[in-house]
C-alpha positions as CSV (number, residue, x, y, z in Angstrom):
1,M,126.9,87.9,172.1
2,R,130.1,89.0,173.7
3,R,131.1,92.1,171.6
4,G,131.5,94.6,173.6
5,E,129.1,97.0,172.0
6,V,126.2,94.5,172.7
7,D,124.7,95.7,175.7
8,M,121.3,93.9,175.8
9,L,120.3,90.8,174.4
10,V,116.7,90.3,172.7
11,D,115.2,86.4,173.7
12,A,113.2,86.3,169.9
13,C,112.5,82.7,169.9
14,D,109.0,81.1,169.6
15,P,106.7,82.3,172.1
16,D,106.6,79.1,174.1
17,R,108.3,76.7,176.5
18,E,110.9,75.4,174.0
19,G,111.6,78.9,172.7
20,E,112.3,79.7,175.8
21,A,114.7,76.9,176.8
22,I,116.6,77.2,173.4
23,F,117.3,81.0,174.6
24,R,118.4,79.8,177.8
25,R,120.6,77.6,177.4
26,I,122.5,79.3,173.9
27,V,123.3,82.2,176.8
28,K,124.3,79.8,179.3
29,H,126.7,78.1,177.0
30,A,127.9,81.6,175.7
31,G,128.9,82.3,179.1
32,V,127.3,86.2,179.2
33,S,125.6,87.5,182.2
34,K,123.8,90.9,180.3
35,P,120.1,92.3,180.4
36,M,117.8,90.4,178.3
37,R,114.4,91.3,177.2
38,R,111.8,89.1,176.0
39,L,110.2,89.7,172.3
40,W,106.7,87.8,172.8
41,V,105.2,87.9,169.2
42,A,103.1,85.1,167.7
43,S,102.1,87.1,164.6
44,L,104.2,88.0,161.7
45,E,102.1,90.9,161.0
46,E,104.0,94.1,160.9
47,D,102.0,95.7,163.3
48,A,101.8,92.8,166.0
49,I,105.2,93.0,165.3
50,R,106.0,96.7,166.1
51,D,103.6,96.3,169.3
52,A,105.7,93.4,170.5
53,L,109.2,95.3,170.5
54,A,107.6,98.5,172.2
55,S,106.0,96.2,174.9
56,M,108.8,94.0,175.9
57,K,109.1,92.7,178.9
58,D,112.5,91.7,181.3
59,E,113.2,88.3,180.7
60,T,113.4,87.4,184.6
61,E,109.3,87.4,184.3
62,Y,109.8,84.6,182.3
63,Q,111.5,82.8,184.8
64,G,108.6,80.2,185.6
65,L,108.5,78.7,182.0
66,A,112.3,78.3,181.7
67,D,112.0,76.1,184.4
68,S,109.1,74.3,183.3
69,A,111.2,73.6,179.9
70,M,113.9,72.5,182.1
71,I,112.2,70.3,184.1
72,R,110.0,68.7,181.4
73,A,114.1,68.3,179.2
74,K,115.0,66.3,182.4
75,A,112.0,64.2,182.7
76,D,112.7,63.6,179.1
77,W,116.0,62.2,179.6
78,L,115.4,60.8,182.9
79,I,112.6,58.7,182.2
80,G,112.3,59.1,178.4
81,M,115.6,57.8,177.4
82,N,117.5,56.2,180.6
83,A,114.0,54.1,181.6
84,S,113.7,52.9,178.1
85,R,117.0,51.5,178.1
86,A,116.9,50.1,181.6
87,Y,113.9,48.3,180.5
88,S,115.2,47.1,177.6
89,L,118.2,45.7,179.2
90,V,116.2,44.0,182.1
91,Y,113.7,42.3,179.5
92,N,116.3,41.8,176.8
93,A,113.7,43.2,174.3
94,R,113.5,47.1,172.6
95,F,110.8,48.7,175.3
96,T,110.4,52.4,175.0
97,V,109.1,54.8,178.1
98,G,107.6,58.3,177.5
99,R,107.1,60.9,180.3
100,V,103.7,61.6,178.4
101,Q,103.2,58.1,176.7
102,T,103.9,55.5,179.4
103,P,101.0,57.0,181.8
104,T,98.6,57.5,178.3
105,L,99.2,53.7,177.8
106,A,98.8,53.0,181.5
107,M,94.9,54.4,181.6
108,I,94.3,52.9,177.6
109,V,95.3,49.2,179.2
110,D,93.1,50.1,182.9
111,R,90.3,51.1,180.4
112,D,90.9,47.9,178.0
113,R,90.7,45.5,181.0
114,R,87.8,47.1,182.8
115,I,85.8,46.9,179.6
116,A,87.1,43.0,178.9
117,S,86.0,42.1,182.7
118,H,82.4,43.8,182.7
119,V,79.6,41.6,183.5
120,T,76.7,42.9,181.8
121,Q,73.5,43.0,183.9
122,P,69.8,43.2,183.0
123,Y,67.7,46.0,184.0
124,W,63.9,47.3,183.2
125,K,62.1,50.6,182.1
126,V,58.6,51.1,181.9
127,V,57.6,53.2,179.2
128,A,54.2,54.7,178.6
129,P,52.9,56.8,175.4
130,M,51.9,60.1,176.0
131,G,50.3,61.0,172.5
132,G,53.6,61.9,170.6
133,W,56.2,61.0,173.0
134,K,57.1,58.9,175.2
135,L,57.4,58.6,179.0
136,A,60.0,56.4,180.5
137,G,60.8,55.8,183.7
138,E,64.3,54.9,186.1
139,R,66.1,52.0,185.6
140,L,64.9,49.4,187.8
141,D,67.4,46.1,188.5
142,K,64.9,43.5,189.2
143,R,61.8,42.4,187.5
144,E,59.4,41.9,189.6
145,D,59.7,45.4,190.2
146,A,59.1,46.6,186.8
147,E,56.1,44.8,186.4
148,T,54.6,45.8,189.5
149,L,54.7,49.6,188.4
150,L,53.7,48.2,184.8
151,R,50.7,47.2,186.6
152,I,50.1,50.4,188.5
153,V,50.0,52.6,185.4
154,N,47.9,50.2,183.4
155,S,45.4,50.0,186.1
156,D,41.8,52.1,185.0
157,D,41.9,54.8,187.9
158,F,45.9,55.5,187.3
159,T,46.6,59.0,185.7
160,F,49.8,60.9,185.2
161,K,50.0,64.5,186.8
162,I,52.8,67.1,185.7
163,L,54.0,68.4,189.4
164,K,57.0,70.9,187.9
165,A,57.6,72.6,184.7
166,D,61.1,74.2,183.9
167,R,62.1,76.5,181.2
168,K,65.3,77.6,180.5
169,Q,67.4,79.8,177.7
170,Q,70.6,78.1,176.6
171,H,73.1,79.9,174.7
172,D,75.1,78.1,171.9
173,A,78.7,79.3,172.0
174,P,79.9,80.1,168.7
175,P,81.3,77.8,166.2
176,R,85.1,77.8,166.4
177,L,87.5,78.4,163.1
178,Y,87.9,75.8,161.1
179,D,91.1,73.8,160.4
180,L,91.4,72.1,156.7
181,T,90.4,69.0,158.0
182,G,86.7,70.4,159.5
183,L,86.4,72.3,156.3
184,Q,86.8,69.7,153.9
185,K,83.9,67.7,155.7
186,D,81.7,70.7,155.9
187,M,82.1,71.4,151.8
188,S,81.4,67.8,151.4
189,R,78.5,67.8,153.4
190,L,76.4,71.2,152.2
191,H,78.5,71.7,148.8
192,G,79.1,68.2,147.9
193,L,82.9,69.3,147.2
194,T,85.6,66.7,147.1
195,A,88.5,67.7,149.6
196,A,90.6,67.8,146.5
197,R,88.6,70.5,145.4
198,T,88.6,72.3,148.9
199,W,92.3,72.7,149.2
200,P,93.2,74.7,146.5
201,P,91.0,77.8,146.9
202,C,92.7,77.6,150.4
203,N,96.1,78.1,149.3
204,P,95.9,81.7,148.1
205,C,93.9,82.5,150.9
206,M,96.7,81.9,153.0
207,S,99.1,84.0,151.4
208,K,96.6,86.9,151.2
209,N,94.4,89.1,153.5
210,W,92.5,85.7,155.0
211,R,95.5,84.6,157.1
212,R,94.8,87.6,159.5
213,I,91.8,85.8,160.8
214,H,91.8,81.8,160.3
215,A,93.6,79.5,162.2
216,P,96.8,78.2,160.2
217,T,95.2,75.9,157.5
218,R,98.1,72.8,157.8
219,S,97.7,72.6,161.1
220,T,95.1,71.0,163.6
221,S,94.4,74.6,165.8
222,R,91.4,76.2,165.2
223,T,92.0,78.8,167.3
224,T,93.8,82.3,166.1
225,T,95.3,85.2,168.4
226,W,94.1,88.5,169.4
227,T,96.5,90.2,167.1
228,R,94.8,88.4,163.7
229,C,91.1,89.1,165.5
230,A,92.2,92.8,165.4
231,A,93.2,92.7,161.8
232,S,89.9,91.2,161.2
233,P,88.3,94.0,159.4
234,K,90.9,94.9,157.0
235,A,90.7,90.9,155.5
236,T,86.9,90.7,155.7
237,A,87.1,94.4,153.6
238,S,88.4,93.0,150.6
239,L,86.0,90.2,150.1
240,P,83.4,90.8,147.2
241,A,80.0,91.6,148.0
242,S,77.6,88.7,148.0
243,S,73.6,88.7,148.2
244,N,73.9,85.4,150.1
245,R,73.3,85.0,154.0
246,P,76.3,83.3,155.3
247,R,75.7,79.5,156.8
248,N,76.5,78.2,159.9
249,R,78.1,74.7,160.4
250,N,74.5,73.5,160.7
251,G,73.5,74.2,157.1
252,R,71.2,77.3,158.5
253,D,71.2,80.8,158.0
254,S,72.8,82.4,160.6
255,N,73.0,86.4,161.2
């Protein structure tokens, strides 16, 4: 980095906050102030890497990401390490305090306390059979009110009237990509395959064209990048032809 023939530095660390922090710390430790460019690539596909090399931006455009990483690191030291040590000394026991851990545990404890202190309150509903379906009234806190409403509904001259009917069209979002756990569950539910039988076929798929379009199988991620989506036609072209229509996760045929 300090050599004279090096006139520019390229940040090729992971495309995230921690990758940015690692590069900035190395540059600071080296004490260099040369122009820097950011190689932002999340895919190992050749086309994606070439596109990233051709579209590198100045490192100053990622200053906000670097500041975020620095703040996170300082919070981990101040809260995670220093506060853990301080609480352990005060209470003479091992305590762990964390930037994420402590507020998360506080929410769990608060919710648990509200559940423990909950006092059940009885309520009543009037339910009327409508010939194939049931019409349920609103919750009533007083039994007398429910009994009064029940007498009105059961009277001979009472009739139900439909005052308004609405119809709306709802669009369901397409299912996300599989992670390994989700795939194993559906293979068991739809085809009776065990988790052990589901995994072996996935392994060679990861090393072939399928890695271009599915989420990383060993992770819990169910998303992929746009560069992998662009490569999906090449991956699906290698699939054998089949007369069976694809099925969605509910077991129904999909278009």
